[in-house]
C-alpha positions as CSV (number, residue, x, y, z in Angstrom):
1,M,-0.1,0.1,-0.4
2,Y,1.8,3.1,-0.7
3,A,-0.1,7.0,-1.2
4,V,0.8,10.3,-2.5
5,V,0.7,13.1,-0.2
6,A,1.8,16.5,-0.3
7,T,3.1,19.0,1.9
8,G,4.9,22.3,2.3
9,G,4.7,22.7,-1.7
10,K,6.1,19.3,-2.7
11,Q,4.3,15.6,-3.6
12,Y,5.2,12.6,-2.2
13,R,5.1,9.0,-2.6
14,V,5.2,7.0,1.0
15,A,4.3,3.7,2.3
16,P,4.3,2.4,6.1
17,G,7.7,2.4,7.7
18,D,9.8,4.4,5.0
19,V,11.4,7.6,6.3
20,I,11.2,10.7,4.4
21,R,12.7,14.6,4.3
22,V,10.1,17.1,4.1
23,E,10.1,20.6,4.4
24,L,10.4,22.1,8.6
25,L,7.2,21.4,10.3
26,E,6.2,23.0,13.5
27,A,6.0,20.1,16.0
28,E,7.8,17.8,18.2
29,E,10.0,15.0,18.3
30,G,8.5,11.8,18.9
31,Q,4.8,13.4,17.7
32,T,2.2,12.4,16.0
33,V,1.0,14.4,12.4
34,E,-1.8,13.7,9.9
35,F,-1.4,14.7,6.2
36,D,-4.9,15.4,4.9
37,Q,-4.4,16.4,2.1
38,V,-3.7,12.4,-0.3
39,M,-3.7,12.6,-3.8
40,M,-4.3,9.1,-4.3
41,V,-4.2,5.8,-2.1
42,A,-3.1,2.7,-3.5
43,D,-3.6,-0.6,-2.1
44,D,-2.3,-4.0,-5.0
45,E,-4.4,-2.8,-7.7
46,D,-7.0,-1.0,-5.8
47,V,-6.1,2.9,-6.8
48,T,-8.6,5.9,-5.9
49,V,-6.8,8.6,-7.9
50,G,-8.5,12.0,-6.4
51,T,-9.5,15.1,-8.1
52,P,-7.1,16.6,-7.0
53,L,-7.9,15.8,-3.8
54,I,-9.2,12.2,-1.7
55,E,-12.1,12.7,0.3
56,G,-11.5,11.6,4.0
57,G,-7.1,9.9,2.6
58,K,-5.4,10.2,5.8
59,V,-2.0,9.7,6.1
60,T,-0.7,10.0,9.3
61,A,3.5,9.9,10.8
62,T,5.9,10.2,13.0
63,V,8.7,13.1,14.0
64,R,12.3,11.6,13.9
65,S,14.2,14.7,14.2
66,H,14.7,18.0,13.0
67,G,17.7,19.6,11.5
68,R,19.1,21.2,8.7
69,G,20.6,20.4,4.8
70,E,24.1,20.0,3.0
71,K,25.6,23.7,2.2
72,I,24.2,24.6,-1.6
73,R,26.6,27.2,-3.0
74,I,25.5,29.9,-4.9
75,V,28.2,32.2,-7.3
76,K,27.0,35.5,-8.7
77,F,30.7,35.8,-11.2
78,R,31.1,38.4,-14.2
79,R,34.0,38.7,-16.4
80,R,35.8,41.5,-17.1
81,K,33.9,43.2,-14.0
82,H,35.2,42.2,-11.0
83,H,32.7,41.1,-9.7
84,R,32.2,38.0,-7.6
85,K,29.4,37.1,-5.3
86,Q,29.3,33.5,-2.9
87,M,26.4,32.9,-1.3
88,G,25.4,29.6,0.6
89,H,22.7,27.9,2.0
90,R,21.4,25.3,4.3
91,Q,17.2,24.5,4.2
92,Y,15.8,23.1,7.7
93,Y,14.4,20.1,7.6
94,T,11.7,17.8,9.5
95,E,12.3,13.4,9.2
96,L,9.0,11.6,9.2
97,E,8.9,8.1,9.7
98,I,5.4,6.9,8.4
99,T,2.6,4.7,10.6
100,G,-0.2,4.9,8.7
101,I,-2.7,5.4,6.0
102,S,-6.7,5.5,5.0
103,G,-8.2,6.0,3.3
104,K,-11.5,5.4,1.0
């Protein structure tokens, strides 16, 4: 069984037991969170696709940890102009473990 869930402006394909990293959520470690923006649920050959969301669809997950991703380096450079600008960015994330999927 798996589902497609939307959170943080992105879509994720999840199954029970999966560990995923999503945009930072306001939840404590060990707390349970629920996602109600379920777009698709598949169970063996039975596939339910929402228009765009499935009514009554829900995915539950447990927060494992919070953290920051790898540093991304941004370099802006203009040739022959004595111009060079360098920046970096580390994105915050929440690591989740999927515990359950329910959908009609």
